N, C-alpha and C positions, 0 to 999 in steps of 0.2 A: 662770273668772279672778271674783277678787272683788274690791273698792274699795280694797282692805290693799294689794295684791299690787304686786310692782314693773310689770308687763305691763303692770297697768292706770293706773299714774299715771305711769308713763313713756312709754308707747308706746300703749295704745288711746288715753287720755283726751284726749293733746293733739293728736296724728293725729283725732281724731274731731269735736274743738273748732274746729280748724284749716278742715277739711273742710267744717263745715258751716258755719260765720260765712261764706266762701268761696263758698257756694252760693246762688244766685241767693233771692229770695222763697218762689217757688214752687217750686223742688227743694228745699228744708231736710226739710220731712216727709221724703220717698225718704231722702233723707241718712241721717235720723236712724234709717230702718228699717231702712234698710240695715246702719249698723252694730249695731245690735238683734240682729239676725239674725246677725252675726258674732258678737256678745258671745256670743248663747247657745249658738251654735255650735262656739264653743270649746271647751265642758267638753260636751256633747253634741250632735257634727253630725249623725249619725242623725235625734235626734227634733226636731231643726227643719222636718222636713218632716211630721212626724204634727200639731205642732203650727199650722203653716201651714194645712194641709186640714181640721185641727178648726176651727178658727176660720174657716176658709171655708162648714163646715157652721153655724155657728153665726150667721154672716152673712145666709145665705142662709135661714134660720130665722124669722133677726129680721122681714127683708125678707115671708115669708108673714103673721106673724104680726100686723102692722103695717096687713098690705094686705088682711086680714080679720078684722077689729076687730068687720064688723056682723055674723061667723058665727063668737060665742064659741067654738061647739065645734068650730073646725074650729082656731081660734086655738089653745086649753088642750089638744087632740090633740099639736100639733105642740111643744107649750112640753111637756110631758110627755113626749115619747119626746127632746126637745135636752138635756131635764134628766135624765132616765135614761142616755142616753148618755155625758154627760161625768162623772158621779158613777160609772159601772158602769167607764172606764176608772180612772178614781182609787181606786177600789175594788181596780181588779185590780193596777194597778203598786203600791200605797201597802200592800196588806194581805193579798196573795195570799200572798206570805210566814208570814205569822205564823201567818193559820189553818190554811195548810199543814202549817207545822211542830206546830202544836197540836196537831192531826188525829193525825199520826205518834206525838204522843206521848202520846196516847188511846190508838191501835194497839199503842203500844209497853208500857202499863201493863196492852193484853189477850193478849200474848202473840203480839202480828200482826208483822210485817214495814213499816217507814216505807212510806210514798207514795214515789213516783218524781219526785225533783221538781226542776229546777234551778232555782236562785233567781234573781226579776228583779230588774236596777238599776235605781234610782230614779230616773226621770225628775227633773234639779234645779228645784227651782222647781215642780215640779207641784202643789199644792194652791193656791200663789196664785198662778198664770196658771189654775186652775180656777174660783175663786172668780171672779176677774173676768170670766170668760167664764159662768158662772152669771148674776151680777148684774146683766150687761147682758140676757139677756136674758130674766128674771124683767120687767126694768123696761120695757122695751119692751112686752110683755104690761101689764103694769100703767097704760101711756100712762104712766110718770114721765119716760120719753125718746123719743124717734123713734133708727128706726135711723140705723146709720151713714150719713153720704153714699157711702161708696164702701168695700168691702173694703181698700181700701191702711189706709182712716183707719182703721179698728176694729181691723185687724192691727195699728196701732201704736198704738194701747192698748194691748193686750195684749202684744206686746213688748217697749216700750218701758224698753229696760234698766236706770233710774232702779230702777223698782219689779217689773223679770221674774223675780228670785230671792227677791228676799225683803219682798216688799210696800215699803208698804204696800199694802192694799188698798185697789184707789180705784175710784167707781164714775165710768159712761162718762159720766153728766152733770154729773158736778164739772169732766170737759176737755173734753167735747164742744170749746164756741167753740174754746178756746187750741189744741187739736188743725186747728182751721181758719181759727181767724185768732188770731193772737198778737204780742204788745209784746215787741223786746229792745232793753234800756237796759243802759246802761255799770253804774247802779247798782244793776238787777237782778242784773245778772252778778255784782256784786260779796259782792253779799247770798249768793250763793247760793254764792259761793267760800267765805266767811264759816261758811257753814252747812257747808260739806263742810266742811270745815278743823278744826271743833269737832268732828264726827261721826270723822274719819281721828283725834284724839286719844286722844275716848274709847273707841275701837280699841284703839289700836298704844300708848297709854301707860298705859293704866287695865286692859279686858277681859283686853289680852294675856301681862299681867305677875303679875295675876291670876290666869287660867286654869292659868298651870303652873302656879302654886301648888296651886289645888283638883284637879289633877290626879292630882296625887299623893298628897295626905289622899287621893281617892277612890280608891284604887287598895292605898292600903294597907285591910288586912283589921279593921274597924270595931272587932275586938272589941282593937286594940293600940292604937289608941288615947285620949289622955289626954281628958278632960272638954273642956279648953280647947283642945286643936290642931282635937279634933271639930267645937267652934263657931267656930272660925277658919276650917276647913275649911268650913262651909259659907258665912260671911259673904264668903270669898272668893269662892264661885262663888254667889252672889247678886248681888254686887253685879259679876264676870266677865258675866251673861248680861244683865243691865240694862244696861251700859254697852256691849255687843257688840251687843245688836238691837237700842238707842238710837241707838249711835252707827249703827250702817248704815243707819239710818230719816235720820239727820240730814242723812248723804253723799246717801240716796236725793230727800231733800226740795231739798237743795244746789245737787246735777248737774241735777233739772229748771227750779230756777229760772233757770240758767246760757242754758239754752232756751227761757226764759219761760214756763214753765208751772207753775202750783203747786199743791204735793199739800196735804192736808188736814193736821195733825197727829196723831202717831201714838201719842208719849209726853206725859204731861203728869205729873213727878214723883211715879211712884205711891206709893216709898216714905213718901210722908208721909200718906200714907189713915188714916184713923181707923179705917175698914169694908172688910169686906174687899169688898161692894159697890163701896163709893168706887175699892178697887182696883183693880178692873177696867172703874172708867171711865176709869182715867188707864193704864193698862196696855195696850199694846197695840191702841189706842182702834179701829182700822179693824175687825180682827176680833170684838172686842165689839160693836161699830154692829154688823156684815157676823152678826152671829148673831142680834143680837137683831131686824133687819128682813124676815130670811131663816128663820130654823126660831123663832127665840121667838112671836115674833107670829103667824106664822100659823097654832104651836097651840094660839092663845088668849092668848099672854100671858097676863098678870095680871088680863084681866077677865074670868073663869072665878073655881069658889070657889076655896077656899084651898085644897083639896087636890090639887084639877090644876093650879092656880098650881105649888105646891112641885114636882109630876111634873113637870112643863114645866121648871122650873128644873134638876133633875136629868139630865132629860134631855138638856137644852143644853149641862149641862158635860160629860155622860160622852162626848157627842158630841167637844166641841172636846179634852179631853184625850186623845181617840183622835186626832185631828186630827194633833195633836203626835207623834205618833209611833203605833209599828205595837205594843205589849207591854203588861203588865198595869199595869208602873208609871205609864204616860201612863196609862188608866181610871182608875184608882185614884187617881191626883190630880187628872183632873176631877172625880170624887166628892167628893171632899176640897173643895176648892174651893167643890162643887154644896153641900155640907152647913154649910159656914160662911152662904153666900146665905142659906139655907133660915132657919138661925139672926138672920142678918140682918134676914129680912124678918118672920118673927113676936115678934122682942120687940128685938135688939138695936139697929137702928139708932134708938129713942128713946131707950132707957138709953144709949145711947154718946154722947148729948148733957148726962147730966150728970155725964159725968169728965172729968177734965182731961186738954186735946189732946194730954199727950207721954205718958202713958200709955196713952192710944184708940192713939197711932202706933206706942207700942211693943207690943203687945200682936197689935196688926194684924201688923205689923213680922214679931216671932216665930212668929204663924201660916202669914203666906207662907215663910218663912226651914224651917218641917217642912215644909210644900208643898214647897219646892224640893229635898228631901231624896230625895222621891221622882221628880222631874222629873230628877236628875243620876244617882243610883243605878245601876249595870248590870243590877241585879233586885233584886226583891221584900225576899230574905234579906237583900244590902246593904243594902239601902235600912232595913227593922227595924233591921237592929246597929247601923247610924252612928245613925239618931233614939235608940236606946238608949245608944248611949256620952255622944250630946248630952243626957239626962238622969242621965248618971250610973248607969247600970241595970250591973249585972254587976261583974267582977274584970276591970281594964286588962292584959290577957296583955303579955309583952312582943315586939316589931316584931322582923318578920323583917328578915334584912340588905339593904337598900335598902328597905326601908320609908318613908314620910315622919316624921320624928321634930322636933324644937326646930331641928334645923338649915333645915328650909321655913320659918322666921319670918325669913328675910336681914331687912336692913335696908329696902330697898329694895319688898320685901313688903309691911311692918306702915306704911309711908309711904304706897303706895301706897291701902294699907287705911286709913288715915285718912281721906287727898283724896276717896276715892272714898265715905266716910261722911258727909265734910263736906260734900261736892256733893249725894247726893241728901238729908242731911235740912235743908240751910242753910237751902231756902223753908219751910218752917216757922215759922222764929225772923223772925216779924212786925218785931223790931226789926231784922235784916240788912236786909228790903226798904227802910226807910227810911233808912237809911245808904248803901242805892242809888239810891234817889229822890232825896238829897240831892247826893251826887257828880253827876248826871248833870243836876240844876240846874246846877251851877257848873261844868261841862264839858257843854260844845256845840257845834256850830258841825264847824268845820275842826279844833277840838283833837280832838275826839270823833271824828275820822274819823280823822285822822293815827292816835292810839291806835288805835285796833279795827284799823287796817293794818298796825301794830308787831306789832300783839299776836297776828295771825292766821299772819303773816309767822317772827317765830317757835315758835309751834305749830307749822307746819311742817319748821321746821328741825328741831325736836328729833324728830319725830315720824316724819321720813324719817332721821335717824341712828338711831333706833331699829330701825327695818325694816330699815336696811343691814346692823346687828351683828348683828339678832334671829333665828330662825330659829324663834322659834316661830307663830303666826300664821296658826289656826285658826278657824272661823266655825259660829257653832253654832244658826247655820236653816239651814243648809243640804240638811238632814237635814228639813224640814218642808215 
């Protein structure tokens, strides 16, 4: 069940909100927990029992660790065992298929039969709820937070449905107080509804339109794409993935506010970044901070020599790339970003201050675009062929029947591309910010609230209309 589905919008969400606000205060957590388990069981009914059992192990381990602070060897041993179990399960479910297929490929090259293997189904959201569980036990060990007051509170933290499937990655200490004691107000509920509506509009009105076009571009043989269409295809995908994932994050933050919980921001206008380092401070912020706090810093971070710091960056982004998907494309995508992060650290972070902001933003965006080719292409040869066409290399071959051609550039696609580009890059224009502040100063109080309400209502009506008439409604980050 995705947030942009009719089932969620017209059945699950109103039913949940009705039951939640009808529940007495002491029962609200139980209502949210049961609803979250139903939400997850909707797509993975058997795996919900595994999730509850794994959380029970984590909760028990955290209580033991907290009770044995005076015996650090015992606490550390339990921490290591818990982390090993969590990571082992993630590796098994997410990467076993990849390693078995690669081993079979090597055996085939050597003239041996492939390994007997039945592909495993990937549990929905396994990466995200594994990261939640890992951060919890590590933070209890470090003394950043105490163990949850009860297993029920801890399970609610892990399975709370707004962030269960695709984040953002939430630290327990950020929401522990609100899980135990939170305030519900009409103003906070309205803020949540506004944020949810904005996210829904991003997903349905922008990401879905551009995703449909991007799929046609990447389904075509790269050699058949003229340079202009190749660039249009990757631009469509770059805005699709941004508006899809940031839209989901907006919806998650909005849903949490509706029940009195505050999540940290997960995106901060990433396409206006002047370097790749800045890009990763703005893109999927919760993942970047997780990798920094639980991998980069434990490896030594930047406190060691230049060579070791460079190695640490490469390790973190190789793992980050492989986390996104079990394929060579994702591994190379991580290495690609790791390379530019090293370049930033060596000299570019200083050099970028001496060039115009627009030039720096354009260069960074171009680097990100070529990285997205690796991310989106089905395999490495396709990615290399697509990037070659973007650079104008080779001869454009005739397109096969049904392949993407100029016809894919419908007026709706071009208009959506223009809107997406404006929304992505307009924040870099300081003059626009001055106009916004001037408008805010002139329109305030009841008039501003009325305009916001009218805007949200219009956005929801248009989004629902597109949802009712369209059949293309994927969610990119489900596989992660």
